[in-house]
LOFI-116152 format. One record per residue (C-alpha): residue in one letter; residue number from 1; x, y, z. Coordinates in Angstrom, 2 decimals. Layout:
REM LOFI-116152
NUGU A NUM X Y Z
...
//
This chain:
REM LOFI-116152
NUGU M 1 0.00 0.00 0.00
NUGU M 2 2.72 2.49 1.00
NUGU G 3 4.66 1.59 -2.15
NUGU N 4 1.75 3.01 -4.15
NUGU L 5 1.02 6.02 -1.95
NUGU I 6 4.56 7.38 -1.52
NUGU P 7 5.09 8.06 -5.26
NUGU I 8 1.71 9.80 -5.50
NUGU V 9 2.47 11.98 -2.47
NUGU L 10 5.87 12.92 -3.92
NUGU A 11 4.65 13.63 -7.48
NUGU L 12 1.35 15.46 -6.88
NUGU P 13 2.90 18.64 -5.46
NUGU F 14 4.76 19.14 -8.76
NUGU A 15 1.47 18.97 -10.65
NUGU A 16 -0.24 21.29 -8.18
NUGU V 17 2.53 23.90 -8.37
NUGU G 18 2.56 23.60 -12.17
NUGU V 19 -1.19 24.17 -12.47
NUGU W 20 -1.03 27.01 -9.94
NUGU R 21 1.83 28.72 -11.85
NUGU V 22 0.07 28.36 -15.21
NUGU L 23 -3.14 29.83 -13.76
NUGU E 24 -1.27 32.60 -11.94
NUGU T 25 0.93 33.69 -14.84
NUGU Q 26 -1.53 32.81 -17.63
NUGU E 27 1.51 31.42 -19.50
NUGU M 28 1.52 27.83 -20.58
NUGU M 29 5.17 27.95 -21.70
NUGU G 30 6.54 29.43 -18.46
NUGU D 31 7.85 27.84 -15.29
NUGU G 32 4.46 26.19 -14.75
NUGU L 33 5.20 23.90 -17.67
NUGU A 34 8.55 22.96 -16.12
NUGU W 35 6.75 21.94 -12.91
NUGU L 36 4.20 19.93 -14.90
NUGU V 37 6.96 18.17 -16.86
NUGU A 38 8.80 17.40 -13.62
NUGU M 39 5.75 15.63 -12.15
NUGU P 40 5.93 12.42 -14.25
NUGU V 41 9.73 12.34 -13.96
NUGU V 42 9.53 12.54 -10.16
NUGU G 43 6.66 10.06 -10.23
NUGU W 44 8.66 7.55 -12.30
NUGU M 45 11.69 7.82 -10.01
NUGU A 46 9.49 7.51 -6.91
NUGU V 47 7.68 4.44 -8.27
NUGU N 48 11.03 2.85 -9.07
NUGU L 49 12.52 3.62 -5.66
NUGU F 50 9.48 3.15 -3.41
NUGU G 51 7.30 0.70 -5.37
NUGU H 52 8.59 -2.18 -3.26
NUGU F 53 8.63 -0.25 0.01
NUGU E 54 9.68 -2.50 2.94
NUGU N 55 9.82 -5.44 0.54
NUGU A 56 12.91 -7.03 2.11
NUGU A 57 11.35 -6.97 5.58
NUGU M 58 8.16 -8.54 4.19
NUGU R 59 10.20 -11.26 2.42
NUGU D 60 12.23 -12.08 5.55
NUGU A 61 9.16 -12.16 7.82
NUGU M 62 7.23 -14.36 5.39
NUGU R 63 10.16 -16.75 4.97
NUGU A 64 10.55 -17.07 8.76
NUGU R 65 6.81 -17.65 9.23
NUGU L 66 6.63 -20.29 6.49
NUGU V 67 9.72 -22.11 7.77
NUGU Q 68 8.22 -22.07 11.28
NUGU Q 69 5.05 -23.62 9.83
NUGU G 70 7.18 -26.39 8.30
NUGU V 71 6.86 -25.29 4.67
NUGU D 72 9.81 -26.52 2.60
NUGU L 73 11.01 -23.52 0.58
NUGU G 74 14.08 -25.35 -0.67
NUGU E 75 17.21 -23.63 -1.89
NUGU S 76 15.92 -22.50 -5.28
NUGU R 77 13.33 -19.90 -4.36
NUGU T 78 12.57 -16.39 -5.52
NUGU F 79 10.39 -13.81 -3.77
NUGU V 80 7.76 -12.75 -6.30
NUGU G 81 4.49 -10.96 -6.82
NUGU F 82 1.83 -13.30 -8.20
NUGU A 83 -1.42 -12.99 -10.12
NUGU R 84 -3.83 -15.27 -11.85
NUGU P 85 -4.59 -14.52 -15.51
NUGU G 86 -7.28 -11.91 -15.93
NUGU R 87 -6.57 -10.24 -12.62
NUGU S 88 -5.68 -6.58 -13.04
NUGU G 89 -4.99 -3.80 -10.63
NUGU L 90 -4.76 -0.12 -11.43
NUGU L 91 -1.81 0.53 -9.11
NUGU D 92 -0.50 -2.94 -8.29
NUGU P 93 -0.60 -5.96 -10.60
NUGU H 94 0.14 -8.40 -7.78
NUGU E 95 -2.67 -10.41 -6.27
NUGU D 96 -0.39 -12.02 -3.70
NUGU V 97 3.29 -12.09 -2.72
NUGU G 98 5.30 -15.14 -1.82
NUGU F 99 7.96 -17.53 -2.99
NUGU L 100 8.30 -19.26 -6.32
NUGU V 101 10.00 -22.54 -5.41
NUGU V 102 11.70 -24.50 -8.18
NUGU R 103 11.90 -28.23 -7.56
NUGU A 104 13.13 -30.94 -9.93
NUGU D 105 9.61 -32.05 -10.83
NUGU E 106 7.43 -29.00 -10.13
NUGU L 107 7.11 -25.28 -9.53
NUGU E 108 5.27 -24.10 -6.45
NUGU F 109 4.09 -20.64 -5.50
NUGU V 110 3.69 -20.30 -1.74
NUGU G 111 2.08 -16.98 -0.82
NUGU E 112 0.10 -15.31 1.89
NUGU T 113 -3.25 -16.29 0.40
NUGU H 114 -2.47 -18.63 -2.52
NUGU R 115 -0.57 -21.87 -2.92
NUGU V 116 -0.21 -23.20 -6.45
NUGU R 117 1.70 -26.24 -7.72
NUGU V 118 2.50 -26.82 -11.38
NUGU P 119 4.06 -30.14 -12.42
NUGU R 120 7.05 -29.77 -14.71
NUGU G 121 5.38 -31.95 -17.33
NUGU A 122 2.50 -29.46 -17.57
NUGU V 123 4.75 -26.50 -18.43
NUGU V 124 5.12 -25.81 -22.15
NUGU R 125 6.89 -22.44 -22.19
NUGU V 126 8.24 -19.59 -20.10
NUGU R 127 8.08 -16.08 -21.52
NUGU F 128 7.51 -12.44 -20.68
NUGU R 129 4.13 -10.70 -20.61
NUGU M 130 3.24 -7.09 -19.95
NUGU N 131 1.75 -5.77 -16.73
NUGU I 132 0.99 -2.28 -15.43
NUGU H 133 4.69 -1.78 -14.58
NUGU S 134 5.59 -2.47 -18.23
NUGU W 135 3.87 0.71 -19.39
NUGU V 136 6.57 2.78 -17.68
NUGU G 137 9.47 0.38 -18.31
NUGU L 138 9.70 -0.82 -14.70
NUGU G 139 8.47 -4.39 -14.80
NUGU R 140 6.92 -7.35 -16.54
NUGU W 141 5.51 -10.75 -15.79
NUGU V 142 7.46 -13.95 -16.14
NUGU S 143 4.68 -16.11 -17.53
NUGU I 144 4.82 -19.87 -16.93
NUGU E 145 2.38 -21.45 -19.37
NUGU G 146 1.17 -24.90 -20.15
NUGU T 147 -1.67 -27.39 -20.00
NUGU L 148 -2.91 -29.37 -17.02
NUGU E 149 -5.62 -31.99 -17.51
NUGU D 150 -6.47 -30.50 -20.94
NUGU T 151 -6.90 -27.04 -19.39
NUGU P 152 -4.61 -24.14 -20.34
NUGU I 153 -2.73 -22.75 -17.33
NUGU R 154 -0.70 -19.61 -16.75
NUGU L 155 1.26 -18.68 -13.63
NUGU L 156 2.24 -14.98 -13.65
NUGU V 157 5.10 -13.90 -11.38
NUGU E 158 7.18 -10.75 -11.09
NUGU P 159 10.42 -10.83 -9.09
NUGU R 160 10.61 -8.78 -5.88
NUGU E 161 14.17 -9.73 -4.91
NUGU R 162 15.80 -6.36 -5.62
NUGU P 163 15.09 -3.08 -3.79
NUGU T 164 13.84 -1.24 -6.91
NUGU L 165 11.34 -2.06 -9.64
NUGU L 166 13.94 -1.47 -12.34
NUGU G 167 16.33 -3.81 -10.53
NUGU N 168 13.61 -6.47 -10.48
NUGU R 169 12.84 -5.94 -14.16
NUGU I 170 16.50 -6.60 -14.93
NUGU F 171 16.47 -9.61 -12.58
NUGU S 172 13.40 -11.01 -14.41
NUGU T 173 15.72 -11.84 -17.33
NUGU E 174 17.77 -14.07 -15.01
NUGU L 175 14.65 -15.70 -13.52
NUGU C 176 13.23 -16.39 -16.98
NUGU R 177 16.55 -17.90 -18.11
NUGU R 178 16.72 -20.18 -15.05
NUGU L 179 13.12 -21.33 -15.54
NUGU R 180 13.76 -22.07 -19.23
NUGU E 181 16.85 -24.11 -18.30
NUGU W 182 14.78 -25.98 -15.68
NUGU L 183 12.11 -26.69 -18.29
NUGU E 184 14.66 -27.97 -20.84
NUGU K 185 16.35 -30.46 -18.48
NUGU K 186 15.76 -33.96 -19.75
NUGU D 187 15.95 -35.75 -16.39
NUGU P 188 13.53 -34.38 -13.76
NUGU G 189 15.83 -35.72 -11.05
NUGU A 190 18.83 -33.76 -12.36
//
């Protein structure tokens, strides 16, 4: 929640001052325009820096709680935002946060409210898809797609391992590469 509010609080004053200056001076090309142009720039930087506000603390607390509950998170896990296909949010594309656990024979998302397992044999491809963060160049889904019992499936995850959205967008390339390598392994026990 704070990760969405902080950027708005930081960017809105620039818009307010810009509108005020344009109305006061009756000049669209004056300093009011500079304030208005600064608003999306400040907003973009604030979303990048504060979009995952207190993310590391949330990850560590969730990991400790899940381990205490006896959940096996294994060694190959990534903290991610998660959403089911068709779910959309104006400010936040994530429906849940948790860990994507890669095991030899399956992927498992273990979150606060959702727990999803996908057998390796059901996965057909791993690719990128757009989300709301993509529109400003700060994110994208890693889409794990396949078929389970003749039903198309899609698991959408976005890394939350890095402190900034841009850092996580860059990290999504590594996550996608690792998942593709996992998918291409011939021996599930390897």
